[in-house]
C-alpha positions as CSV (number, residue, x, y, z in Angstrom):
1,M,19.9,54.9,-7.1
2,C,22.0,56.5,-4.3
3,S,21.1,59.4,-2.2
4,S,24.4,61.1,-2.9
5,D,27.0,61.0,-5.6
6,L,30.4,62.4,-6.7
7,S,30.9,63.5,-10.3
8,G,32.7,65.8,-12.6
9,P,35.7,66.1,-14.9
10,C,38.1,64.5,-12.3
11,H,40.3,61.7,-13.6
12,A,42.2,60.1,-10.8
13,E,45.4,60.1,-12.8
14,E,45.3,63.9,-13.0
15,V,44.5,64.3,-9.4
16,A,47.6,62.1,-8.6
17,L,49.6,64.5,-10.9
18,E,48.2,67.4,-8.9
19,R,46.6,68.9,-11.9
20,L,43.6,71.2,-11.3
21,S,40.4,69.1,-11.2
22,F,36.7,69.7,-10.5
23,L,34.3,67.7,-8.5
24,T,30.6,68.0,-7.8
25,I,29.0,66.6,-4.7
26,A,25.4,65.7,-5.4
27,S,23.0,65.1,-2.6
28,K,19.4,65.7,-1.6
29,D,20.8,67.1,1.7
30,T,22.4,70.2,0.3
31,R,23.8,71.2,3.7
32,K,25.8,68.0,4.1
33,A,27.0,68.3,0.4
34,E,28.2,71.9,1.1
35,L,30.1,70.7,4.2
36,L,31.8,68.0,2.3
37,A,32.6,70.3,-0.6
38,E,34.1,72.8,1.8
39,A,36.2,70.1,3.5
40,I,37.8,68.7,0.3
41,N,38.1,71.9,-1.7
42,S,41.8,72.7,-2.2
43,R,44.4,74.3,-4.4
44,I,44.1,71.4,-7.0
45,L,40.5,70.3,-6.3
46,K,37.6,72.8,-6.8
47,T,34.2,71.7,-5.7
48,R,30.5,72.5,-6.1
49,V,27.2,71.0,-5.1
50,S,24.0,69.8,-6.8
51,N,20.8,68.2,-5.7
52,D,20.3,66.4,-9.1
53,V,21.5,63.0,-7.7
54,V,19.7,60.7,-10.2
55,G,20.4,63.0,-13.2
56,I,24.1,63.1,-12.4
57,E,24.2,59.3,-11.9
58,L,22.6,58.8,-15.3
59,S,24.8,61.3,-17.0
60,A,27.8,59.4,-15.7
61,V,26.5,56.2,-17.3
62,L,25.8,58.0,-20.5
63,K,29.1,59.7,-20.8
64,N,30.9,56.3,-20.6
65,I,28.8,55.1,-23.5
66,Y,29.5,58.2,-25.5
67,A,33.3,57.8,-24.8
68,I,33.1,54.4,-26.4
69,A,31.4,55.9,-29.4
70,A,34.2,58.6,-29.6
71,G,36.8,55.8,-29.3
72,I,35.2,53.7,-32.0
73,C,35.3,56.7,-34.4
74,Q,38.9,57.4,-33.5
75,G,39.7,53.8,-34.3
76,L,37.9,54.1,-37.6
77,L,40.0,57.2,-38.3
78,Y,37.3,59.8,-38.3
79,G,38.8,63.2,-37.6
80,D,38.4,66.0,-35.2
81,N,35.7,67.7,-37.2
82,F,33.5,64.6,-36.9
83,Q,34.3,64.1,-33.3
84,A,33.2,67.6,-32.5
85,V,29.8,67.0,-34.2
86,L,29.5,63.6,-32.5
87,M,30.1,65.0,-29.0
88,S,27.8,68.0,-29.5
89,N,25.1,65.5,-30.5
90,C,25.9,63.3,-27.5
91,A,25.2,66.4,-25.3
92,K,21.8,66.9,-27.0
93,E,21.1,63.2,-26.6
94,M,22.1,63.2,-22.9
95,S,19.8,66.2,-22.3
96,R,16.8,64.5,-24.0
97,F,17.3,61.3,-22.0
98,L,17.8,63.0,-18.6
99,D,14.8,65.3,-19.2
100,S,12.6,62.3,-20.0
101,V,13.7,60.1,-17.1
102,V,14.4,62.7,-14.5
103,P,12.4,65.8,-15.5
104,V,13.9,68.6,-13.3
105,E,15.4,71.9,-14.2
106,R,19.1,71.5,-15.0
107,N,21.8,73.1,-17.2
108,I,23.4,70.4,-19.3
109,T,26.5,72.6,-19.9
110,D,27.4,72.4,-16.2
111,Q,30.7,70.6,-15.5
112,H,29.2,67.5,-14.0
113,Y,27.2,66.9,-17.2
114,L,29.0,68.3,-20.2
115,G,32.4,68.7,-18.6
116,D,32.5,65.1,-17.4
117,M,31.3,63.8,-20.8
118,L,34.0,65.8,-22.7
119,V,36.9,64.7,-20.6
120,T,35.7,61.0,-20.8
121,G,35.3,61.3,-24.5
122,Y,38.7,63.0,-25.2
123,S,41.1,62.0,-22.5
124,Q,44.0,59.7,-22.9
125,F,43.2,58.3,-19.5
126,S,39.6,57.2,-20.5
127,R,39.2,53.5,-20.3
128,N,35.9,53.7,-22.3
129,R,37.5,55.7,-25.1
130,T,40.3,53.2,-25.2
131,L,37.9,50.3,-25.4
132,G,36.1,52.0,-28.3
133,A,39.3,52.8,-30.1
134,M,40.3,49.1,-30.0
135,I,37.0,48.0,-31.4
136,G,37.2,50.7,-34.1
137,K,40.6,49.3,-35.1
138,G,39.2,45.8,-35.5
139,Y,39.4,44.1,-32.1
140,S,36.4,42.0,-31.1
141,V,34.7,43.3,-28.0
142,K,35.9,40.4,-25.9
143,S,39.5,40.6,-27.1
144,A,39.6,44.3,-26.4
145,Q,38.3,43.8,-22.9
146,L,40.9,41.1,-22.2
147,E,43.8,43.1,-23.6
148,M,42.8,46.2,-21.6
149,E,42.8,44.4,-18.2
150,M,40.6,47.2,-16.9
151,I,36.9,47.7,-16.6
152,A,35.2,50.0,-19.1
153,E,31.9,50.8,-17.4
154,G,30.3,51.9,-20.6
155,Y,30.1,48.3,-21.8
156,Y,27.6,47.5,-19.0
157,G,26.1,51.0,-19.2
158,A,25.1,50.5,-22.8
159,K,22.9,47.5,-21.9
160,C,21.5,49.3,-18.9
161,V,20.4,52.4,-20.9
162,H,19.1,50.2,-23.8
163,E,16.9,48.3,-21.3
164,M,15.7,51.5,-19.5
165,N,14.9,53.1,-22.9
166,E,12.5,50.2,-23.7
167,R,10.3,52.0,-21.2
168,F,11.0,55.6,-21.9
169,K,11.5,55.4,-25.7
170,V,13.7,58.5,-26.0
171,N,15.5,59.2,-29.3
172,I,19.1,58.2,-28.4
173,P,20.7,56.9,-31.6
174,I,24.3,57.3,-30.4
175,A,23.8,55.2,-27.3
176,E,21.8,52.7,-29.4
177,T,24.5,52.4,-32.0
178,V,27.1,51.6,-29.2
179,Y,24.7,49.0,-27.9
180,Q,24.3,47.4,-31.3
181,I,28.1,47.2,-31.8
182,L,28.8,45.8,-28.3
183,Y,25.9,43.4,-27.9
184,E,24.4,42.7,-31.4
185,K,27.8,42.3,-33.2
186,E,27.0,45.1,-35.6
187,R,30.2,46.0,-37.6
188,P,31.5,49.4,-36.4
189,Q,32.0,50.8,-39.9
190,K,28.4,50.0,-40.9
191,A,26.9,51.1,-37.6
192,I,28.7,54.5,-37.6
193,K,27.8,55.1,-41.3
194,K,24.1,54.6,-40.4
195,L,24.5,56.8,-37.4
196,I,25.8,59.7,-39.5
197,D,22.3,60.2,-41.0
198,F,21.0,61.0,-37.5
199,L,23.6,63.6,-36.6
């Protein structure tokens, strides 16, 4: 894990379009984080600082997994009502995992946790949501990856979190469902129907 990190609902595409974006600088050295935050704060980029470096890194891994889940459900034609329930459960799951792995005081509704998860789960610019949507529409994992010609980090994150959780044994059914679809060739329709019982 790094000693510092950048996170938040801050898609590069929107920064390029000069749309208001938000960035959190996480560091154990709060003074340096504050100096950097002050230096890059601008009309279109609002900054804040945090010392939860590992928690923010893990939340960034998790939000990519959850965006794949949201995309799969989009591809399967689940509607906005279901997506809202899915994402609210993703937030609870993220909180459980972070509290078990990095037990420090945090507010999961802060922009660098929940905000980053929501934009990754809903945005048209999200590579992970795009990968999930293609899988939900019937693409194999490999064919979706080849057609995208971009890296969806959640593919690798799903395996990483699955392996970490063999040690911590946190109840994370959404992340596990994504892992089963991506790595164990579980049919998306079947996997999501089983997941609904846990939501």
